[in-house]
C-alpha positions in Angstrom: 238.3 226.2 226.5 240.7 228.5 228.5 243.5 226.1 227.8 242.8 226.4 224.0 242.8 230.2 224.3 246.1 230.1 226.1 247.7 228.0 223.4 246.4 230.3 220.7 247.8 233.3 222.6 251.2 231.7 222.9 251.2 231.1 219.2 250.2 234.6 218.3 252.9 236.2 220.7 255.6 233.8 219.4 254.9 234.0 215.7 254.0 237.7 215.3 255.2 239.7 218.3 258.4 238.0 219.3 259.7 237.2 215.8 261.3 240.3 214.2 261.4 240.7 210.4 265.2 240.4 210.6 264.8 236.9 212.0 262.4 235.9 209.1 264.9 237.1 206.5 267.8 235.4 208.3 265.9 232.1 208.3 265.0 232.4 204.6 268.7 233.1 203.8 270.5 230.5 205.9 267.6 228.0 206.1 268.3 225.1 208.5 271.7 226.6 209.4 269.9 229.7 210.8 270.2 229.9 214.6 267.1 232.2 214.5 265.0 229.2 213.4 265.8 227.2 216.6 265.6 230.3 218.8 262.1 231.0 217.4 261.0 227.4 218.2 262.6 227.6 221.7 260.6 230.8 222.3 257.4 229.0 221.4 258.3 226.2 223.8 258.9 228.6 226.6 255.7 230.6 225.9 253.6 227.4 225.8 255.1 226.2 229.0 254.5 229.5 230.8 250.9 229.7 229.6 250.1 226.2 230.5 252.1 226.1 233.8 251.2 222.4 234.4 253.8 219.7 234.3 251.1 217.1 233.4 250.6 218.9 230.1 254.2 218.4 228.9 253.1 216.3 225.9 251.5 219.5 224.5 254.6 221.5 224.9 256.8 218.8 223.2 254.3 218.3 220.4 254.0 221.9 219.6 257.7 222.5 219.8 258.6 219.6 217.5 255.8 220.3 214.9 256.6 223.9 214.9 260.2 223.1 214.0 259.2 220.6 211.3 256.6 223.0 209.7 258.9 226.0 209.8 261.9 224.0 208.4 259.8 222.6 205.6 258.5 226.0 204.8 261.9 227.7 204.5 263.3 224.8 202.4 260.6 224.8 199.7 259.6 228.4 199.7 260.1 230.4 196.6 259.2 234.0 195.9 256.1 233.1 194.0 254.9 230.7 196.8 255.7 232.9 199.8 252.2 234.2 200.3 250.6 230.8 199.9 253.0 229.0 202.2 252.5 231.7 204.8 248.8 230.9 205.1 249.5 227.1 204.9 252.0 227.5 207.6 249.6 229.3 210.0 246.8 226.8 209.3 249.1 223.9 210.1 250.2 225.5 213.4 246.6 226.3 214.4 245.5 222.8 213.4 248.3 221.3 215.6 247.1 223.4 218.5 243.4 222.2 218.2 244.7 218.6 217.8 246.7 218.9 221.0 243.8 220.4 222.8 241.6 217.5 221.7 244.1 214.6 222.3 245.9 215.7 225.5 243.1 217.3 227.6 239.8 216.2 229.0 238.1 219.0 227.2 236.3 217.0 224.6 235.9 218.9 221.3 232.6 217.8 219.7 232.6 218.3 216.0 228.8 218.3 216.0 228.9 221.6 218.0 230.7 223.3 215.2 229.0 221.7 212.1 225.5 223.0 212.9 222.8 224.0 210.4 223.3 227.7 211.3 227.1 227.6 210.9 226.8 225.7 207.6 224.3 228.4 206.4 226.8 231.2 207.4 229.6 229.4 205.5 227.4 228.9 202.4 226.5 232.6 202.4 230.1 233.8 202.9 231.4 231.5 200.1 228.6 232.7 197.8 229.7 236.4 198.4 233.2 235.7 197.3 234.1 234.2 193.9 230.6 233.2 192.9 229.3 236.8 193.2 232.4 238.1 191.5 231.7 235.8 188.5 228.0 236.8 188.5 229.0 240.5 188.4 231.6 239.9 185.7 228.9 238.1 183.6 226.6 241.0 184.0 229.2 243.4 182.7 229.9 241.4 179.7 227.3 243.5 178.0 229.8 246.4 178.0 233.5 246.5 177.1 234.8 247.3 180.5 238.5 246.8 179.6 238.3 249.9 177.3 236.9 252.0 180.2 239.7 250.9 182.7 242.7 250.5 180.5 244.3 253.7 181.6 243.2 253.3 185.2 246.3 252.4 187.3 245.5 250.1 190.1 246.7 247.0 192.0 246.1 243.7 190.3 242.7 242.3 191.3 242.3 245.1 193.9 238.8 245.7 192.8 237.9 242.1 193.2 239.2 241.8 196.7 237.6 245.2 197.7 234.2 243.9 196.4 234.5 240.7 198.4 235.4 242.4 201.6 232.7 245.0 201.3 230.1 242.3 200.6 231.2 240.2 203.6 231.1 243.3 205.8 227.6 244.2 204.6 226.4 240.6 205.3 227.9 240.7 208.8 226.2 244.1 209.5 222.8 242.8 208.4 223.0 239.5 210.2 224.0 241.4 213.4 221.2 243.9 212.9 223.4 246.9 212.3 221.8 248.5 209.2 223.3 251.9 210.0 226.8 250.4 209.5 225.8 249.5 205.9 224.9 253.1 205.3 228.2 254.2 206.8 230.1 251.8 204.5 228.3 253.0 201.4 229.1 256.6 202.4 232.8 255.8 203.1 233.2 254.1 199.7 231.4 257.0 198.0 233.9 259.5 199.6 236.9 257.4 198.5 235.6 257.0 195.0 234.6 260.7 194.6 238.2 261.6 193.7 238.4 259.0 191.0 235.1 259.9 189.4 236.0 263.6 189.5 239.4 263.1 188.0 238.2 260.6 185.3 235.6 263.0 183.9 234.3 260.0 182.1 230.6 259.4 182.3 230.8 255.8 181.3 233.4 254.9 183.9 231.3 256.7 186.6 228.2 254.7 185.6 230.3 251.5 185.6 231.5 252.1 189.1 228.0 253.1 190.3 226.3 250.1 188.8 229.0 247.7 190.2 228.7 249.2 193.7 224.9 249.0 193.7 224.9 245.4 192.4 227.5 244.3 194.9 225.7 245.8 197.9 222.4 244.6 196.7 223.5 241.0 196.4 225.1 241.2 199.9 222.0 242.8 201.4 219.8 240.1 199.7 222.0 237.3 201.0 221.8 238.8 204.5 218.1 239.0 204.4 217.8 235.3 203.2 220.0 234.2 206.0 217.9 236.0 208.6 214.8 234.4 207.1 216.1 230.8 207.0 218.1 231.0 210.3 
């Protein structure tokens, strides 16, 4: 397992610490003609070699180097402004996937899929997935009773910011409950109340205040209930 950690460390250093933003922009502008593209791949090869420090593991170094060049080249060729965010995550998933594949194919550290796909892990995955889009849809359906668009039409905010904040807070509450840190849930509620106090004070709108309060309570309640169910079933 230490070898897998070394490979992941080499990737993190090479992709995030040793790749300045100027290199990224230069690659996007000059694409395959960019010397920064090949320098970036060379750095990954050097880092992987240094972390492994074992000549017998040269197939891993070669594989990671070549696949990194192919993945990054494909990304900068097909990337558009609208797809930049999506391709970034796909790019990282592919790189990490290659690292796990190399670890599985070129070492004696057998990676058993059964050790990952356990009943407990599947239950965690199900709970986390439920707390994202499904819960957002449930809350949206609950609020169909009121015309929320009229309450928030003059409220300037980032697009879908409330949705992502809700998902993150529910996941955090779930993690706190599963790990037995109920006090952290109280801290999170307090912290959100402090941040929201300014909005509620400035709005001077009782209906908007009630909407935010109801939404927060429902969101936290669903997360707490999901955490409790997990603890009972696990």
